[in-house]
N, C-alpha and C positions, 0 to 999 in steps of 0.2 A: 679753663673757665670755671669748672666746679671740681673741687677736691675734697674728698671725705676720708678721714682717717679714724678708725676705731670708734665710729659714732655709735653711741649707746643711749637708749632711753628706757628707763625703768619706771613703770607706774605702780604706785603702792595703793591698794584699795582695801577698805575696811570690810571685814566679813562679819555681818550681823548674824547672831544666833536667832533662830525662830522663836516667836512668841514674846509675851510681855516680859517674862523674866530674862529672856535672852537680851532684850533691849536694856533692862536694868543692869545686867552683868556687863554689857558693853560700855556703860558709863565709867566703870572702874577698871576693867581689864579687857582691852580690845585686842582682837586678832586681825592681823593684816596678811595679805598675800601680795607677792610681787609678780608683775608681768613685764617681761622684756619685749617691748614692742619693736625695738631695734637693738640688735646685739652685735657689737663690734663690726660694723659695716665699713667696708673700704671700697672706694672707686674714684675714678677721675674721668671727667668729660671735657673734651676739647671744644673750643669755640666753634659754633656752627653745627655741632652734632645734633642729631635727632635720635634720642635714645628711649627705648621702651623700658618701663619699670614694672615688672610683672610679679604676681604673687597672689595666693588665694586671699579671701576676706580675712582680715586680722593678721596678715603677714607683717605689717609694719610700713606699707607703702606711704599711706597718707601721713603717718607720724614722721617719716623721713622728710617728706616734702615740707611739712610744717616746721621742722627743725631747720631746713635749708632756707625757709622764708623768715625765720626769726619769730614765729608765732609761739613756739614752745622751746624750752631750753633743754639741751641734751644733758643726760646724767653724767656722761663722760665722753671723751673723744673730741675731735675737732672737725670743723667744716669751713671751707673758704669758697666764696662765690665771687668771681671777678676780683679777687684780692681782698674782699670784705669778709669780716667775721659776722655772720648773721645774728649771733647772740647780742651784739651791741646795738642792733636796730638803728643804725645811723641813717639819717635822711638821705645821704648820698647813695646808700645801698638801696633804699626803698625806691629810688628813681630808676634803678637799672634792672629790676626784676618785676615779674607779675605772676600771680597765683590764681588759677581758675579751678574752682571746686565745682564739679558738675552738679552737685546736689545742693549748692548754696548760691544765693544771689548777692551781687554787690550793687545792682541797680535798684533805684527807688521803685517800689511796686506800683504805687499810685500816680506816678509821673511818667511822661514820655521819656524814652531813652535819651532824647536830645538834651533834656534837663540834667540827667545824670552825667552826660558827657561834658556839659558846660561846667558842672561842679568839679569834675575831675581835671578839667583844664585849669581851673582856679587853684586846686590843690597842688598840682604839679608846676604851676607857674609857667604854662606853655604860651609862647607867643601866638597871637591870633592867627597869623598866616600859616605858621607851621601846624597848628592844631587843625585848621580847616583842610590843609592839604592831606594830612594823615587821615582825617575823618572821611574825606571824599574817597580816598583810595580804598579804605576798608569797607565803606558802604558799597562801593562798586564791586569789589572782590567778593563780598558776601551777598550781594544782590538784595539788600534790605533797605534801600533808600526810601522806598514808599512807606515803610513802617517806622520811620524815624520819629514821627510825632504821634504815634499810637501809644496809649497807656501800656506799660510793661505787662500789667496783669491781663491785658487783652491779647497779647501776642501768643502764638502757638509755642510749644516747647522748643521746636527747632529755631524759630525766629528769636526767641529769648536767648538761646545759647549763642546765636550769632552776635547778638547785641552784647552779651557778656564778653565774648572774644574781642569785640571792638573796644569795650571799656578797658580790658586788660592790655591792649596794644596801643591805646591812644597816646601814650607817652614814649613810644618806641623803646620798649625794654630790650636789653641785650640777652636776658635769660627769661624763659617762660616755663613755669611749672604747671602742668595740666593733669588734673585728677579726675578721671572719668568724664571727659568733655562731651562724649557722645551718648552718655547713659540715657536711656528712655527715648532716644530719637528714632524716628522712622528711617527706613533704608535710604530714602532720597536725601534726608537731612544729614544722615551720617556721611554719605558720599560727598555732599557739599562741604561739610566741615573738614573732612579729610583732605579734599582737594585744596581748600584754602590753606590749611596748615602746611601742606607739602610745598605749595607755591610760595607762601610767605617765608618759610624757612630757607628755601633756595635763593630767594631774591634778597633777603635782608641778613642772612647768616645768623639768625637768632638761635641761640642754644636752647633746645627744648628737651625736657624730661617729661615723658608721658606715661601715665598709668591708665590701663584700660582692661576690661574683661572681654572686650570684643577683639578677637584675634585678627579680624579684618583690618582694624586700626593699626595693629602692630605690623602686620605683613605689608601693608601699603605704605607705611610711613617710616619704619625704623629698619636700619641695617644692623644695628647693635641692640642687644637687650641685656638688662640686668634682672636676674630672678632672685627674689628673696622668699624664704619660707620660715615661719616661726621666728622672725626677726633676724635670721642669718642669711647672708648672701650665699647662694648655692650655684650661681652661674653668672658669668660676665663675659660676653663675647658676641661674635657675629650671629645674626639670626640664621644664616645659612648653616653655620656650624652646629647650632642648636638643633635644627631640623635634621642634620645629618647624623645626630646621635641615634635617631630612629630612621634616618634617611636611607640606610642600607636596606630598609624594609619598605614595602609598598603594599597597597591594598588592591586586590583584584575583586571586582564586584561582578557577579554573574546573575543574569536574569533567566530563569527557567521558563520554557515556553508553556503556554496555556493549552491544555488538552481540549478535545472536541466539545466536552460539556461545559467548558469555560471555568471549570474548577482548577485550582492550582495543583499541579502535579506533585506527588511526593518524590522523595529521592529514590524510593524503591521502584517507582514507575520508570525512572530514567536510569536505573541500574545502580544508583548510589555513587558517591564519590569513592575513589580508590581507598583500599584499606590503609588506615593510619593517618588519613587526612585530618580527622577530628583532633587527634592528639598533636599532629605536626603543626597545623595551622589554625586550629580552633574554629572550624567551619560552623557557622551559625545561621539559621534561617531568621528572617526578619518579617514578622507579621504573617499575613496570609498570601503575600505576593510571590512567595517562593524565591525570594532574593537571598543569595548566599554570599557571605564575605569571607575571603581568605587573606590572611596576612602572611606574606612570603618574602624571603630575601630577594633583592633585585636581580641577583644572578640567576635565580630560578624562574624568572618571569616567563620566559619562552617555554620552558619545559612544563610548568604548571598550566599555562594556557593550553598547551597541546593535550595535557591530561584532562582538562575540563572539556575540550571538544570531543575527546574520545569517550567521555562519560555518557554522552547522549546529545540530543538536539538542544542547542543553546540559542536563545534569541539575540543575546548581546553580551559582550565582555568589555568592561572598562577597567583601566589601570590608573590608579590615583596615588599621589603621595600620601603618607600618613598625615592626617590633619595636625596642625600645630597645637590644637587643644589637647590632642592625645599625647603629644610629645611633652607638653608642660605637665600634664597630669601624671605621666610616668616619672618625670623628674621629681615631682612632689612625693609620689609614692615611695621612691627610692630613699627619700630623706626621712620618711615616717619612722 
């Protein structure tokens, strides 16, 4: 469904010298610098896949989505979406994809969402019955029917994002590009949006490419992720395989008991961790609660747990996977 080969986008920006004379000098002799927002990116996505597109701010995620949408032209390389070349901006192509930018609106701010939906129906030339069926389905799935005739500017952020999703899906696109769709939403709204996207993808087999800084979005929705850093693709594969890069390591969290005076005990009061733990596992206390975290190989979990218990009284021990955020951060650090 989506094929990208050697896709590159270079932005050329003018570097103005400071001061009045710097501006005068720039009239005759300008200096420019080039930024490779996307640099020789290659990937392919099959129909119906739900793929996470990850990277730090400025990595080139949004630039790539805009090139796939035909909003900006690549400097070099090729992209195909459902057999179309996005750079040609053909009407037939515009009818089979949708782009949702979490920080930008496509709905008319001072009109009810229903008015914008009616306008989109006219733009896409949708039959009245098909339009109404799709609208009813989306309103029920996102539970916003009661807000259909409320001015968009009076909607909450979560309600507005749901309406944006309806606007993007009203013409039944085959490909959906999502750029931070849950940004700024509260936990309840994030869950509602994630549940909707997961169910919609499974029901209609829409190909979805999602960027998000919320790792909960990625873990709940995507089995495959593509990671880019400084314009370069540095990982493309299963989410489970990405986590297993650090997955041979887990976190043990220990809570040290509170002594009689209710103050948090020091390590010395409990005898301290065994010699070498600081260098081996980077044991660190967090705040004043006496909570210590050790990062250890999975094969050593039982032995380390026993060592913790031998150290002194322990209120609780929990064993957790390394958070995906840490795995991604380590991947970026390795590419620095």
